[in-house]
N, C-alpha and C positions, 0 to 999 in steps of 0.2 A: 570444369567441375562435372562429376559423374551425375548421371541421371537419377533421380531419386526416386525411391519406391516408398509409398505410404501405404501400409496394409491396413485397409479397415474393413476387410471381409470376415474378420474374427480368426482367420488363419494365422499361425505364427510366422513371424518374419523369418527369413533365412539369416544366418550369421552374417553373410555377406552384405545383405539390405541393412541389417542393423549396424553393422560396421561403417558403411558408407553414410548413412544418416549421423551418425555420432561425428564421423571426420568432416562431414559437411557443417555440421554445428561448430566445431572446433575451428575449421577454417574461417567461418563468418566471425566468430569471436576474435581470431589472431588478426583479421585483416580489416574489419569495419568496426567492431564493438570496441568500446572504451570503458575502462573501470572508472565507477562514479558517475557515468553517463547511462549506459546500457546494463550495466551489472555491478554490484558492489555490496559492501556490508552496510547493514542498518544500525546505527548507534543503538546499543541496548538490546541488541538481538544476537549476540554472539559474533564469531569471526568468519562464519560460513557465507561465502558470496551468495547474493541473491539476484534473481532476475528482475530488472526494474521495466516499466512499461516501455520505454524506447527500445530496449533490447528484445522485449516480446514483439514489438511492432515488427523489427528487422527480421525476426525469425518467421512471422507470419507472412511476410512479404516473401522470403525466400522459398518458403515451403507451399506457398500459394493458398494461404488460410484466409478466410473471411470470418469474422465473428458475427453472431446472432444473440441477442439477449433477451431476458426474460426478467422483468424487475417485479418484486413484490415489497410492497410498503406496509410497514407496521407503525401505528401511531400508539404512542404511550400514554392512553387514555387514563389508566389507573395512577400514573406519576403526575399527571397535569403538565403544565408548563409547555404542552405542545411539542414534546420531543417526538423524534421519528428514527426508524430504523429501516434502511434498505437492504434486502437481500437480493443479490443478481446471480442468476444463472448464465453463464457464457457459453453457448455451442461454437464450436470451431468447425466450420465446414470447408470443403474443397471449393475453391473459385471456379475451376472448370466442371467439375460434376455436381457439386452442391451436395455431396456425400457428407455425412456427419465423420469427423475425425477424432473429436475430443470434446470434453466439457470441463468447465471449473465453475467453482463459486467464490462469491465475496460478500462481505458485509460490511456495513459502515453505519454508525448511529451518531445522532447529535449528543447522545450521552458519553461518548468518548471524550476524554479529558481535554484534548486540543480543540474540540468543537464546543464542548460545554462550558468551559472556564476561560476567564481573561484574568490578566495580571494587572492591578491597578496601584501606581505608585502613591504610597502613603504620605510622601514628602518628608519622612523620618529616616535620618542617617542610621546606617546599621551600628548599634552600640559596639564599641571595641571589645567588650567582655564577650562577645557573641563568639568571635573567632576563637577563643581559647576551649570551647566545649562544643560550639556549633549547636546549643540547646535551643530548639524552636520556640521554647516558652519565652525566652528573651525577646524574640521578635514579635510575640503576640499568640504563638500557637502553631499548629500544623499548616494553617491556611496561609502563613506568612513566610516569605522566603527573601533572601537578598539578591539583588541584580545590580550590576555596575551600570550606572547611566553618566556619560561624561566624565569618566574618571573617578566617580564616587559611588560607594557602595549605597545603596538605599533600601529600604524596606518596602516589599510589594505584599499586596493582599490578594489571594486568589478568590475571584468571586464569579458566581454564575452569570453568563450571557443572559441579558434580559429577554431576548427574543430568539429561540432555537430557530424560527423560521429563516433568519438570515443565513443558515448553513443547510437547508434542505438540499439545494442544488449541488453543494459541495460534497456532501455525504453521499449523493446519489451518484456523482461522478467517481467519487472514491470507491465505491462499492463496485460500479463498472470495471474500473482499472484493476481492482483486485481480482475479479472474476476472470477478466481477459488473461492477465499474466498466468493465472492457476490454469486457465484452459490451454494456453500456449505451452506451458510446461507438461501438462497432461497429454497433449497432442504430439510433443516431440520427444 
């Protein structure tokens, strides 16, 4: 593999250096990285491939990057219920020199749907007329949805989690992960 040049002096990279860096990333993707594990599409976010955390870790290893984090916490006092948001800044530095290479940001909150809500089985089967129109009012409104359980379609109710603190660590780690991936993308 060619020796890489990462220019963090503010001067423009030469065409040869930029080409070399792109070729190294492409070689890593072809020989080590796997679709669905290191990069891939995210359902509901279009068809453009996205760098995933394991792929960002491979790139960081290859280029000799180390992350440094700054974490800011916001508590939702006005909203009550103990919700939090974490905003993380990740600086990518050279492992050998300690020089700053790039920076990224990530945010995650207990107010995001996957952390704020859970689905509770109502014990009621989905009425057959629901399938004709898929009208949510037949199930009970917009907070109700069908889900298959052991081969039967049941009505589930979306309810708020009683304790957002159960997800503080999870959302902090998710914000860190998002910031790290953003920083690696920026640095490479």
